[in-house]
C-alpha positions as CSV (number, residue, x, y, z in Angstrom):
1,M,-89.6,-65.0,25.1
2,K,-88.6,-61.4,24.1
3,R,-86.1,-62.6,21.6
4,F,-88.6,-65.0,20.1
5,V,-91.0,-62.2,19.4
6,T,-88.4,-59.9,17.9
7,D,-86.9,-62.7,15.7
8,L,-88.5,-62.8,12.2
9,R,-88.9,-66.5,12.5
10,G,-91.0,-66.1,15.6
11,I,-93.3,-63.5,14.0
12,S,-93.6,-65.7,10.9
13,A,-94.3,-68.7,13.0
14,V,-97.2,-67.1,14.9
15,T,-98.6,-65.5,11.8
16,M,-98.5,-68.8,9.8
17,F,-99.9,-70.8,12.7
18,L,-102.8,-68.4,13.2
19,F,-103.7,-68.4,9.4
20,G,-103.3,-72.2,9.4
21,L,-105.8,-72.5,12.3
22,L,-108.3,-70.2,10.4
23,L,-108.0,-72.1,7.2
24,L,-108.2,-75.5,9.0
25,G,-111.3,-74.4,10.7
26,Q,-112.8,-73.2,7.5
27,G,-111.9,-76.4,5.8
28,L,-113.4,-78.6,8.5
29,F,-116.6,-76.6,9.2
30,G,-117.2,-74.3,6.2
31,T,-116.5,-76.3,3.1
32,T,-119.6,-76.8,0.9
33,E,-120.2,-79.1,-2.1
34,E,-119.9,-76.0,-4.3
35,D,-116.4,-75.3,-2.9
36,L,-115.4,-78.9,-3.5
37,A,-116.7,-78.8,-7.1
38,K,-114.6,-75.7,-7.8
39,T,-111.4,-77.4,-6.6
40,G,-112.0,-80.8,-8.2
41,G,-113.1,-82.5,-5.0
42,I,-110.1,-81.4,-2.9
43,A,-110.7,-79.6,0.4
44,L,-108.2,-76.9,-0.4
45,N,-108.7,-74.8,2.8
46,L,-108.2,-77.9,4.9
47,W,-104.9,-79.0,3.3
48,T,-103.5,-75.5,3.1
49,G,-104.4,-74.9,6.7
50,A,-102.6,-78.1,7.7
51,A,-99.6,-77.2,5.7
52,L,-99.4,-73.7,7.3
53,L,-99.7,-75.3,10.8
54,V,-96.7,-77.5,10.0
55,V,-94.6,-74.6,8.6
56,G,-95.5,-72.4,11.6
57,L,-94.4,-75.1,14.0
58,V,-91.1,-75.6,12.0
59,F,-90.5,-71.8,12.2
60,A,-91.3,-71.8,15.9
61,V,-88.8,-74.6,16.6
62,A,-86.1,-72.8,14.5
63,A,-86.7,-69.5,16.4
64,A,-86.7,-71.3,19.8
65,R,-83.4,-73.1,18.9
66,S,-81.9,-69.8,17.7
67,T,-82.8,-67.9,20.9
68,R,-81.7,-70.7,23.1
69,G,-78.3,-70.9,21.4
70,S,-77.7,-67.2,21.7
71,R,-78.4,-67.3,25.5
72,Q,-75.8,-69.9,26.1
73,Q,-73.0,-67.8,24.6
């Protein structure tokens, strides 16, 4: 766990995942008709939050695989 936190991919994963959760929540519960009108009918916070969650998970897997490989050597 310590190597995961000190690895840049681990820090990026946690940061992106948390921002993704915030944006996803805002997109699900805080989007108004005015917001949708500004973005052409697209729930931008929702889609951006979902994308950040996916990127955060990819970074977390990459960091976990990297730390696991260094322990085996």
